N, C-alpha and C positions, 0 to 999 in steps of 0.2 A: 383481545387482550389474551394471551396464554396464560390461564390463570394456575393452572396445574406444574408451572416454570417455578423450579427451586434451587436458585444460585448455589445454595449452600450442600447441594447433592452433587454440586460439580468439583466445587473446592478440593485441592489436596490435603489432606488432613494436617499435616503437618504447616498449612499456609494457614488455615484455620485457625492454631493453637498460637503461632508465632506472634510476639513482640517485634514492630518491626522496628528499625534502628529511626532514631531521632535523631537530625543534624541540630548544631547551632541555632541554623536560620528556620528551622523548622517551631523550637521551643519561641522564638522571638519573632514574632508577626501584628502584634496587635497594638502596636504602637507609631505615633507618627516616629519617622528615625532620623528627620534631617539634620536635628543637632545632637544625636544619641553616639557616643563616644563605644565604639563598637572593640569591647577585650574579651569576648565570649569563644573563639572561636580561629584561636592560634595561628593568626592571619600575619603577613606579614603588613603593615602599618603604612607605609610610603606609599600616598595614592598614584596609581599607574594607570587607574581604567581597571584592571582586570587582577589585582592585588585580593579580592574578597571575594567571597563564595557565590555565586549564581544564587537567584531564586531557586530551590529546589520545587517548586510547584509552575515556573513559569508564569507566572498569574495576568504580567501584562500582557503577554502572549496570548493564552488562552482566553483574556476576556473580548479580544480581536474576533476570536472563531466563535465565539457563543454568540456575539453579537451577529456576525454574518450566517451562521447557520441556524439561526433560533434554536440553541437547545442552552444549558447551564454551565457553568464553570466546572461543576462537579462529575461532568458527562465527559470530559475531554483530558484522556492524558498524552503528554507529548514524551517522545523518545529520540533516541540517538539515531532516529531515520526509522522507518516503516519496519526495519531488518529487527533490532531490538522492543519494539513493540508486538511484533510475531511470536519472540524468543519468550518476552513476558507471559502473552497466551499460553504456550506451550510448559514455562514454570510455575504458573499456578492453578491450572486446570487440570494438566495429565502427570497421571503417576507414571516414573518409567519404569519397564519392562511389564507394566501391566495395561495402561489404556492404548486407545487408539484413536487415530485421526483419518479425514477421509479427503483423498485432494483430484481436481479430476485433469488430468495431462489430455491433450499440452496445456501448460500452464506455469508461473512461475518458479521456477527452480529452489527459492527457497524453502520454501514448506518442506520442500524432502527432505531437503540438506534439514534444519531445526528439528524434525522429528528422527534422524538419525543422533544429531549432537545429544539429544534428550530423553535418547532410549524409548522411544514412542511407533511404536509401529504404524507406517503409514500405507492403510488401504487404497491404493490407485483405482478409479473408475474413471475408464476414458468419456471424452464427452463422444457425442455422436459425431458423424462423419460432415454435419451442419454445425459442428463445433457447440451446439447447446448439453446442457447436465441431464443425463440419462437417472432422470428419476427410480424409476422402478429399481435399478440396478442397485443404487444410490442406498434407497430403505432396505435395502435385501442384505446389501452389506455394514447395518449396522447393528451393533449388538450393543450390551449394556457397560461394556466398557469403552464405547464411542462417546469421546466429548466434544468434537470441532468437526465442522464442516468449510474446510475452504472453497470459497468461493472470488475466484478473480475479476470484476467484471466492471469498464470493459476487461477484457481476457489476454493475456500475455503470454504469447508472441501473436496469437490469434486475432486480435483487434477487435470481435465483435461483442457484442451484451450480451445475458444470457436473459432468456424472459424470463417478464416479472410475474408471469404464471409459476414457473416454476421453482422461482427463487420464494414466492408466498408461499407455495407448497410446501417445501423444504421447513421453512420457519414456524409455519404451523405444524408440522407432523415428528420434527427432530427435536428430542428432549435437548442436546446438548445447545451447544454455541454455533449459531452462523455466523462466520466471518469474513465479511464480503470486502474484499480491497478491490478501491477503485480511485487507483494511483492517477487513472487515465479518466476519470469523471469528468473534466472541464472542457475536452474537446469531444463529450457526444452531447446529444440532445436530451439524453433520459434524465429522470430528476434522481439525483442521488437519492441512498435507500436512507439519510438520516434522514429524513422527513418522516420517518415511519419507528423511530427508535420507541416512542411513548408507548406505541404500539404491540413492539415484539420485546420481550423482556431479554430474549436470550440472541439481539443483533448485535454483531458487531462490527463496526466499520472502521475501515483503516484507509488513510490517506495519507498524501504527501507533497513537501513543498520544491521536490526535485523535479517535476514535469512540468504541470503547466504555471509554479511559480517563479523559474530557475533559479532555483537554490540548492544542487545537487551537493554543492560542495558544502554546504551546512551541514547535512545529516540531519534533516528534525521533521520524522514523521507524526501522525497525531493518530491518536484512536478516540472513537466516539462508540459509547454505550452508555448502559444504564448508571448510575452513580451507584449501584450495588457493584457491579462488577468493576470499573474504574476504581474504588476502594480498596478492591482484592488489586489489581495492578502496582496503585500508588504502596501498598503494604509488602513488597516485592520489590520494586523498584531501586536501582542505586538513588542516592541520595539527591545527587550532584551530575544527572545523567544527561543534561542538555546544559554545555556551558555558556559564559554571556556573551562572546564574541558570536554565537550560533543565534541565542535570542536578542541580540540587540539588530546583528545584519537582517532576521524576519520581521521584526519592528518597522526596520527601516525599508523592506521589502512591503508587507501589508500597508504602508502608508501611501503606496501608489495603485491604486485597484482601477485607474485607466490605462495605467502603464501595462498594465498584467492583463485585462482585457483587449487591449490592441495586439498584446503578443499572442493569444489564445486565437484571435477570428485573422491574423496571419496567419499563423499553423493550419488553421481549419481549411484557406484559401490555399495554402502552397499544397493541403495535401488533395485537394479538391484537382488542383491542375496536375498534380505528378501521376493522378489516378487514369487522366484521359492521356497522359502520354503515356504511359504503362499500357494502354489499349494496342500500339502500333507496335511496341518492341515486341518482337520476331521471337524471340528464345524466352518468353513470357506466357507460359498456357493456361495460367489462371489469375484471376487476380481478389483477393477476397475482401470483402466489404471490413470498413476501418471507422471507427468510433474513438480511435485512439490518436497519438502524434506519429504514429508510424503505420505504415503497408503491410504485409504478409503476401508474397506473392510466391507460385509456382512453376518452376523453371525447368529445362530440358537435364541442365546437369548445372546442381550450385555446387558443388566445388569447385565445377568450371568458370563458373561465372563469377563467382566471390575471389578465384583469383585473378579475373580478368578485370575486375573492379578493381581489386586490391593495385595491382600493376598500373593503375590509373591514376592512385591517390585515393582512392575512394575505400573507407573502411565501412562494409554493412556487417551483418548479421547474419550468418550460414545457422538455418534450422534444422536443416535436414534430419540430424540425427532423433527429433523429439517425435515423441508420436503423433501418426496422423500426419507430418510434416513432411513429407518425405520430398526432396528436393526442392525444397522453401528458402528462400531469404526476406530475413527483415526489413524493411529501409524504414531509418527513420528520418521523420520531416525538418528538413532543416531550414534553412534562411534563402531568401529566394536565388540570391545570388549560388549558394549550394548546391540549391536544386538544381540550379541550369545546369551546373560542372554534371552532375548526378545524372541529365538527360540526355546531353551532349555524349558522356559516360557509354551509355546504356547505347545507344544510336550507332555509334563507333563500332561496337564490339557487333565479330560475326556468330 
């Protein structure tokens, strides 16, 4: 464990001293509520399922995740999508116009957008040609005001995971937070870094219900970290950031683990089939290994092939403008029927 890590050296001074907003539901939480009359939150009293404010700490959902991931509920923060979680990290730990973060393009674009919104310098250190972190260049870019390094693993848009050795080195040698975005971890054979939370107090992991769980429409992101990090984020999060309908829909979905596993296995199987077919597509020049629910391919002319697929009613993502991704397309793995239509279109294009 990093004995020299002190979260107080990272938290913004105004966040340290602020008093968080206390909602009515935060103040009343330790009693049996079954027969209580609630006249504390200025709600409409006529029951319709959503007339009451939601649980601000989403404890029913957190308890399921805590059991699944073998962590404590005070090591979990839920957000309105992972983007809110990432934004909270900027707002809690990065002083505007003073601090900086490090990102590793090509990667998820919201890290840079959020840095810009929060007036935080984003130091971009390109991945290597095989899409791995360049450790020496990353550490050379670190200064006293570097608060966070963002690692997306499996990475979007490349689809690969970062080596355990690289991640461990950064965790052991960087004095700030290492945020590992594991949005696609369920499609990978690699173990989640959640298992190392107790080993590294500077480790923060974000996951989502948007991908493997099939709940992109409810916008529910998850943050795992030390209880100290989570306490800081709880201090500044909006009081009711996850609405009642999202909490209920998440609970319904989490009650069907076999269905979730079946869908994940289907996507992985379809990914393998799609990879095999792509080998024989004449305009595909390179297929990048994937541990996600998508495949990145290099083609002869990305703009043309994107237009060719659009003309055949298939929408994919043109990533050719991203660093190291010239003439690449990102193909999401769909259902068997959708993938067969994609395959037919790929074979038809000259």
